[in-house]
N, C-alpha and C positions, 0 to 999 in steps of 0.2 A: 424285056425290061431287066435292068441290071439287078443283081442281088444286093440287098442292103441289110443292115442290122435292124432288128425290130425297133419301131418307134417307141419312145417312152414319154411319160408325162410326170411332171412334179406333183400332180394331183391324184394320180390313180395308178393301179397296178393290176396285172392279170392274176386271177385266182379261179379255183373251181367254183362253179355256179350251179345252183339247183334248177335254174331256169333252162340252161342249155349247155351243160358241160363246162364251159369256161365263160368268164365275164370279166368286166373291169370293175374294180372297187376303189372307193375313195381311201387314200392313205392319210388324209387329214380333212378337216372340215373345208368344204368348198362353198364360197359365197355365191349367191344368185348372180348371174350375168358373167361369171368367169368362163373364159375359154379354156377347156380342159385338155383336149387333144385334137390334132388335125387328122381328118380322115384322108388318107393318101391313096394313090393308085395311078393308073394310067388313064389319061384323057383320051377318049375315043369318040368317033362320030356316031350318029344314031344308027347307021347301017351296021357298023361293027358291033354296036351294043345289042341290036336285035339278033345278030348272028350268035353272039356269045350267050345271050339270054336264052335263045331257042336251044342251043347246044346243051346248056345246063338243064333246061327243062327235059330234053330227051334223056339226059343222063339220070335225072331224078326218076323218070318213068321206068328205067331199067334197073336202077340200084336202090331207089328209095332215098338216096342222099342228094347231094349237090346244093350247097348254099349259094345264094345270089347276093353279090356285093356291089351291084350296079346302082349308081346314084345319078339322078338327073341333075345336070348343071344348068342348062338352058335349052332353048329350042334346037340347038345344033350339037351340043356336046353332052356326054355322060362321063362318069368316072367309074372305072372298074377297080374296085378295091380288093380284089381277090388275090392278095399277095400276103405271104407269111409275115412280112415286115410291117404290114399295115395293122398295127395293134388295135386301132380304133374299130376294126371290123368285128371285134369280139364284144363290143357293147351290145347287150341284148335288147330285144323289143319289150316294151311294157305298155299296157293300156292306161297306165297311170305313171308316165315317165317323169324323171327328174332332170332330163337333158333334152335338147333339141339340136338338130343339125341346122347350122346357119351357113349360107354361102355368101362369101364376101365379094367385093367388087372385082377381085382377081380370080374369081371362080374357085376359090379354095374353100373346102368344107371344114367347119369347126364344130365339134360337139361342145355345147355350151350349157351351163347349169341354168335351169329355168326356175329354180328355187334353191334355197340353202340345202346343201347335201352334207349329211353327217359322216364323219370318219367311219369306215367299215361298211357303209351303204353301197349296194351294187348300183352302178350307173346304168341307165336305160334311156331309150328314146322310142317314140312311136315310128315304126318303119314306114308308115304311110302307104301301105299296099292298097290297091284298088279292090273293088268288090267282085269283079267278074269271075275270079276263081278262088274266092275266099275259103272254100272248103279244103283247098290244098295247103292252107297255112293256119293250122290250129295254133292257138296261143297257150303258152304254159306259164305266163307271167305270175299268175296267182294273186294279182292285186284285187282289191275289193271292187274295182271298176271294170274288171276283165270281161270282155264281150265274147271270149272263146275263140277269137280268130285275130290274126295279125292284120289289122285293117286301119286305115286312116280314120280318125274320129269323125271326119266329114261324112263317112258312110255308115256310121253306127245306126242312125234312124232307119235307113234302108235295110240294113242287116236285120234289125229287130223285126221289121215288117216281113221280110223274106222268111225268116225263121218261124215266125208266127203262122204264116200261110202254109209253110211246109209241114209244121206240126199239126195244123188243123186238117190238112190233106191226109196225113198219116193216121190221125185219129178217125177220120171218116172211113178210110180203107179198113182199119182194124175193126170198127163197128160193123161194117158190111160183112167182113169175114166172120165175126162172132155170130151175126144174124144167120149167115149161110150155114154155119156149123150147128146152130140151134135147130134150124129147119131140117138139116140132114139127120141130126140126132133124133128129132121128133118123128121123122119119117121112118127111121130105123126102129124106133121104139114101137110105132104103130104096126110095123110089119111083123114084129114078133109077138104082138098082143093077140 
């Protein structure tokens, strides 16, 4: 794909972010419903999307890095936004977002305000990841609604159940270990008595 100048928006600019290095921030008040910036990239078929996604996963296993900027457009096409000129890729995830990604009839992706956004506020949207590998995607959004992982809100109830079960299992394991240790200590004490 050809080199381009970074995309710009009349509504937002790139700045340093506490969430994840860089982010996009409102340069003026943005009204609810406003199209802020188009998410651009290369339209690819599902096979190519899977190949790129798997390659990025392999890279992340080796290096601990590798961001994924793949967007599902429809049942046939995805959009790979992993290009420096796609400024919209810098909008960070939040569990309490102020934007959402909307796909229009031409399969163009727009980040749109879902509420009024104040000047200086960081733009965010829910990345909508699935639950199957949630532990690989910890969330750093810091919002009061944060569930700890970058996950579609549709999966939050399942995540809460999964975490509750996991915690209960860990607590049972820890209790068994404490009981074993007490028994071992008691046996040791009796041996020296």
